[in-house]
N, C-alpha and C positions, 0 to 999 in steps of 0.2 A: 604600584596601581596605577593603570591610565584610565584617564577621564576619557570617555567616547560619546560622541554625540548620537544620540539615538536615531537620527536621519542618516547616519553614515551607511554607505551602502555595504552589501555583504562581501561583496569583492574586494572593496576598498579595505574592509576590516580582515579578510584573508591576506592579503598582499601585506597589510602592516603586520599580520602575525608572523610572518616568516622571520623578520628583524626583532619583533617583540610579542613572544607567543602569547601573553596575556590577553591580546586582542581577540584569540580564539575562543576565549569564553564568553564574548559576546554572541558569537555565532552559536555557541552550544546553547545558551540562555534563550536565543531567537527561536531554534528550531527543534531543540531535543523533544518537546512536547509533541509537536506533530510526528517526529518520527517515531516516536515511543508508540503512540495511539495506533499509526499505521502497521506497525509490527504486532501490536497487541491484539487487534483484530484479525491479523493473518496467523499468528503463532501462539496466542495466550501470554498471559502476564509475565510469568517467570521468564521464558525465554526471551521475551520482548525487551525485557529490561538489559537482559545479559547483550541482546544484539544491538540495541540501540547504542549503549555504552561503546560496544566494539565500532559501530558505525562511527562515531566521532573520534574513537583513536584512530581508526584508519584514516580518517579525513585530516586528522591532524598530522599525522605520518606522511600524508602525499599532498600536502597544501600547496607545495612548490610546484607541482605538476599541472594544478589547476589552471586552465585557461579558458574563460568566459568573460565576455564583457557586458552582460545584461544586467548586472548589479545584484544578482541573487545566487546563493549557491545551492538553492533549495533542490533542483533537479539532480544536481551532482551528489547531495547527501541521500537522496531518495535511491539512486542509482547503487549507490555503496549499500544501502539497507536491502534493496532489492536483490542484490548478489548474496549477502548474507543470509536472506529469507530462502532463496533458491537452493543454497546450498543444505538449507533445513527443509525442503519441500515435503519428506516424507511426515516430518513432525507435523507440518500444516496439513497434509492430508489426512493423517491418523486424527487430527482434531476435528476437522470438518466432519469426517464420518462419525466419531465419538458424538458431535454435536448432533446430528441427524439421528442417530440412535437413541440420544437422550430426548431430544423433543417428543419422539415418537413414545419412548417409556413415560414419559410426563403425562401425557394425555390420557392413559390408561389409567392413572390413579387419582387423577382430578375429579372433584364434585362434577355431576353432570351439567351443571349450570355455567360453571367456570369453563368446561369444556367447550361449551356452545359458545362462550364469548371470545374463546381465545382460540378456538380449531382453525379458522384461516391464518392466523399468523403462525401458528406453530406448524401447521402443514406447510407452509410457504417457505418457513426457516428450516425446516428439516429437508425440503425438497432443494432448496437453494444451497444448502451445505453440500447435500449429495451431488448437485450438479456442478458445483465448485470442484469438488475433489474428483470428478470425472475429467475435467479439463486438464491439458498438459500443462505443465509448469509455465511454458513460454506464453499460452494463452492466459492463464489465469492472471500471471504477472502484469501484462498489459492491463486487463480488466480492473484488478484491485489497484493499481496505480491510477486509473483513470475514475474509478468508482469512490475508492477508500481516501485516497492521497489527494484526489480532485486536480491531476496534473493535466496540461493540455496535452494534445498529441505530440506537440514539439518538445514539451519538457519530459514526457515519457521516452521519445527518442534519445534525448541527451542522457537520460538516466541508463538507458538500457545500450546505448552505443549503437543504435540502428537507425534507419531512414524513418522519416514520417510516413512514407508510404507504408513501410512494413507495418508500423504502428496502426496505420488504419486498417490494414489487412487482417491484422491478428485481432484486433478489437472488433472489428465484423464477424468474425469466425467465432470469436469467443462469444459475444451475443446470440450469433445462432445457436451454437452447440448449448449455451445455457438456456436459451428459450426452448429447444427440443428436450432438454433435461427437465424443464419445468412443465413441458405440455402447454406452452403459449405461443403464440403467434406474434412475431415481431413487425409492426407497421413503420414505415418510413415516413418521412415528412410528406413526400410527394402523394403517398397513398393516404394520407389524413386530409388532403385539400380538396 
């Protein structure tokens, strides 16, 4: 077993893991939780656990091909996870639609006072799930990487293998379509001033 300084960069650990595979375990420990949470929000717990494990298995197998100098493998891992989620987009879409139906069904069986207290949140949750399900996989991918994984436009571009301009365009389209699906108006920073 190797002693690893906690401040050692992800890139350094990844490079060291090529000759000493035990170093990859530190990367796993650092990033598995957040990759799993991202996938769980998208696909549900059971599939998320399987795909999170597959993400790290693929990352381990392709670690020699990783080339990045920013000190973090986070975007690279999210790219692998996003590709795996994309291959399971039908599962995600079914889950979002089922969530929307379940939220609508729950409000019919709740006592009146509980319904009044939770009506706005449930309606928004149901509508949000439906609006997300209506987005194309490419637009949904950019939006959830931005909102749920909290990646920057540059990190999303790296994760998806596209330009930051493409990310900005997709994010703008996704927000517009999501807003239309929710029946709300999006205001820009300039309109707020």
